[in-house]
N, C-alpha and C positions, 0 to 999 in steps of 0.2 A: 469769841465774838463779844462777850460781855467783859468789860475791862475794869469794873469797879474793884478797888483793892480790898474793901472790908464789907461784911454784911452783918446787919443787926440780928441779935437773938431775942426772941419774944417768949414771954411766959404764958401761963394758962389763962391770964386775964386779957391777953392781947396787947400787953404793954411792953415796952422796950426794956430788956435787961441791961445791967450795967456792963456788959461785955460784948465783944464783937468777934467774929471769926473771919479768917482770911479766905478770900474767894479762891477755890481750887483752880489749878491751871487748866483743867479739862474744859472750862467754860470759855477759853480763848481758842479752842479748836475751830477749824472751818466748818461751816454749815453746808452740807451737801444733801439737799432734799432728794435729788435723783438717786443717790446711793441708798438713802433711807427707804424709799419706795420700792426699789428693786429688791433689797434684802428682805423687806417686810413681806412682799409677795411670796418669795421663796420659803421664808420661815413659816408663813401662814399655811403653806401646803403640807408642812410636816405634822400638822394636827389632824389630817384627814384619816378617816377609817376606810379600809378597803371595802368595796361592795361589788357584787356581780350577780347576774341571774343564774339560776340553776343550770348546770350543764345539760340536763335532760329536758328542760323547759321547751314545750312546743314539739317534741319528738317522742312523746309517750303515747303513740298510737301505732296501730298496724296499718301501713299504707305502702302502696307500690304503684309504679306508673303503669298505665294501660298500654304504653307503647304507641307506635304509629299506626295509622290506617283506620282510626276510629273517629277522625274529625274533631278531636279534642286535644287540648294541650297535654304535654308530656309530663306535667307536674305529678308527683305521687298522689294517689287517691286512696281514701279510706276504703278498706275492703268490707265485704259483707253486704247485706241487703236488709230491706224491711224497715229502714229508718231513713230520715232525711240526711243523717250524717254519712251514710254510705255513698261513696262516689264523690264526696267533697274533697277539694284539694287540701293537702296537708304538708307539713314540714317547712314549706317556703315562707319567706318573710312577707310575701304578698298574700298569704292565705290566712283565713280566719282560724285562730287557734294555733298558728304556726309559730316557729321561733323567730326572734328578731334578727335583723341583719347584723353580722359581726358581734355576736354575744359578748358582753362585757366579761372580763376576767379579773381575778383578784391579783394577778401578777403585773398589773399595770404599774408604771413608774409613778408611784404616788408622791414620793418624798424627793427633796432636793438637797444636795450638798452645798454648803456655803463656806467660802474661805474664812478662816478665822480673822484675818486682818480686815477683810471687808465687813464682817459682822461687827467687829469692834469699831470700825470707822463709822458705820451707821449708828451705833449706840452712842458714841461721843457726839455725833451731830444731833441726835435726838435730845441728849442732855443739854447741849448748848441752847437749843430752841426752848427748853423749859425755863430759861432765865431771860427770855425776851418777851416783855409784856405784850408787845404788839402781836406776836405769833400766838401767845397764849389766848389773847382775846379773840383773835381771828378764828381760832379753833372752836370758839363758842363758850369758853369759861367766863363766868361772871365774877370778875376780880376787881370791880370798881372800888369796893370798900377795903381791899387788902392793902396793907401798908407798904409791902415791899415784895418784889419778885427777884430772885428766889426767896421763898419764905422758910426761915430756919426757926425752930422752936427748941426750947431747952429740954434736955432729957428728963429732968425731974418733973417737968410740967406735964409731959405726955405719957411717960411710963407709969405715972400714978393713976391713970384712968383704967377702970375695970368694968364700967357699965356703959351701955349704949347711950343712955340719956346724958351721961357726963361727956361722952365723946361728942355728941351733937351740940351740947352747950359750949364745948371747947371750940368747935369749928365756928359757931356763931360769933364768938368773941374775937375770932381771927378775922371777921368780915366775910364769912362764906355762907351767910344765910341765903342770899339769892342763888348761889350755886347749888345748895341743897334743895331749894324749892324748884329750881329748873330741872334737876334730875327726877325729883318726885313727880312733877307734873308731866314729864315725858313718857312715863310708863304707859304702854298701850299694847293691844293685841297685835301680834305679828302678822303681816300680810302673807298670803300664800299658804302652802301646805306645811310650812315649818311649824305652825301652831299645833299640828297633829303629831309632831315628831319630838316631843319633850323640850321644845324651845318656844313656848307659847307667847312669852312677853318680850318686848324690846324696850330699852330705855337708854338715855344718854350716859356718857361717862362723866364721873365727878373727879375729885382730886385723888392723887396717888400719894399715899403716905409711905415714905422710905425710912427705914430704921436700920440700926446695926444689930441690936439685940431685941428679940421678940417680946419676952415678958408677957404682961397682961394686955399689951397693946392690941393684939389681934382679937381678943375677946370683946374689947370695947368697940372696935371699928368694923368688925366683920358683918354686922347687920345694918349698917348705914347704907341706904341706897346709893349706888354709883361710886362708893369709896373702895379703892383697892389698896392692898398692902404689899410691900415688896422689901426684901432685904437688900442693902446696898451692895453686897457681894454677889447678889443674884439678879441684878438689874436685867430687865427683858425688854427688847424692842417692841414686842407686841403690847406691853403696857405703857411704855413711854411714848409710843406713836401709834395709837389704835387706828386701824384703817390705813396706815401709811401716812397719816397726817401729823406732822410735828406740832409741838406746843402744848403738851399735856401739863396741867397744873400740878405741881409736885410740892408736898409739905415735907421738909427735911428735918429729921432730928439732928441735934448738934453733933452727936458722935458720928452719924452717918455722913454728914456734910464734911467733917474733917477727914473721914476715911477716903474720900474721893481723891485726895492728893496722893495717898499711898497707892491706891488702886490704878490710877491712870497717869500719875506723875504730872510734870509740867513741861513747858517748852525747853527748859534747860536741863532737866533731870529725868531719867526714865522711871518707869514704874518699879516699885519694890514688891509688889504682889504678883505681877505677871512677868514671866521670864522674857527679857529682851524686848519689852514693849515700850515704844516711844509714841507720844501723841502725834497725830498727823499734822502736817504743816500746811499753811495756806499757800496757794500758788502765787498770790500777790500779798505783800504786806499791807498795801493800801489799795483798796478796791475802788476808791473814788477817782474814776478816770478823768472826769472833767477837771478836778483839782490838780491832778498830775500834769495834764496837758497844758493847763493855763499857768503852771508854776513858772517862776523866773528861770529856773535851771533849764527847763525844756524849751521855753520860748527863746532864750538866749542862743541855744544851739541850732535853732531852725533858720532856714534861709529867709531872707526878707520877702515880704509879700509883693508879688508882681502887680504893678499898677497899670502897665501898658496893655492895651487891648490887643489880643492876637486875633487877626482876621483870617478866616479860612476861606479859600476859594471853593465855592460850591461846584461840584461836578455836574456838568450838564451834558445831555445827549445831543451831539451835533446833528444827528439824523432827524431829531424832532424839534431842535431849537435852531431857527434860521440864522438868528444873529450870531450865535456861537459858531455855526458853520462858516459864516462869512469871516469871523475873526480868525479861524484856523486856515481858511482857504479864501483869499481875496478874489480869486477868479470865480468863485461861486456866485458873486453878485452879477458878473457879466453873463454867466450861463443862465441865471435866472431871468435876466432881462431878455436874452434871446428866446428862452422858452415862453415868456409872457408875450413877446411880439409875435412869435409863431402862432401861439394860441389865438391872439387877436386877429391875425391875418386869416387864419382858418375859420374863425367865427364870422368875419366879414364875407369871406367867400361863400360861407354856408347861407348867410342872409341873402346875398345876390342870387344864389342858385334857387333859393326858396322863392324870391321875388319873381325871377324869370319864369319859374314853373307856374306860379300863380297867374302871371300875365298870359301865358300860353293857354292855360286852362280857361281863362276868361274869354279869349278870342274863340276858342273852340265852342264854348257854350253859346256865344253870341251867334255864330254861324249855324249852330244846331237849332237855335231858337228861330232864326230867320227861315230855315228850311221848314220847320214845323208850321210857321205862319203861312208860308207860300203854299204848302200842301193843303193846309186847311182852306185857304182861299180858293184854290182850284176846285176842291170838292164842293164848296158852297156855291160856286158859280161856274158850272160846266161849259156855259156858252163861250166863255173866254178860251177855253181849252180847244173847243171845236174850231174857232177861227184860226 
């Protein structure tokens, strides 16, 4: 991923030496964060220690079921009498003092096997990420004052350190003062019960120092907070990508940086330290898709852009759309006219019937009214009736 041909070598004062080293071919390998995370999860499981409850826990009592017919549950009950404990349920996971459900066993599958090639692929991806300043800064490392990433220091400058104060002064001259202060200020008490289990404090990760020969180097850096050391032949994904997050800031010694070429080889030559190992290759030599698509080679092979507008006929339901039905069946217009005329004729006939019924009712009411008036008149003047 990183394609610079040469990398500067720095001395103990943070100044550039008069020599440069060639960038190893491993830094041109593809960066696969998904593989790194998957391998890290499986590798991290291999550090677990087996745990289990006692096989006899919850069952160290004399208890037996009372059976049926006593209107109580058939759970085993503590035998004896004279105490509150007698008659209480036992053994079951729902009982006080009983065993847990499905007691844990030490023969659980704690560890995971990982393919060698997959593990090496993840390691090379983690190495590539250490040379990308954006990924290193995204992981939280303070490298604003660092001159170059990857950072390579001369062997004679770092192997001469034997005291912690000299190591701290060396890191400050390289521009890592903010990084050391970040790690120092991040130390705090762990949340949860882990602080009672011999892991009381937590703090951030600092730089990783990679060397080829140990010497006095370990004595100088081992007490600096957040700084880890690792031999270049024993590179570990758990140190290069803590938490599965790529971009650990690495300080390389010159001899360790040169050894990477022999350990991992390059794109054209295999490794001389690992039998039959070749660096993984990218699926695409150029991942800039927009540049590829817009290149003259691709554009010249494409068909010309269609400028004519293609009109598509919208499908309509003739049972719901009257105009579309008439377009399909011209007789539909005549049928609709007949239906409308028939409905109009029926409506007129209904109006006439209602009008005739209302006229007949009016006449009946008038006759009824006249009868009432006549009857009332007769009752009010009986003389007329006698004549």
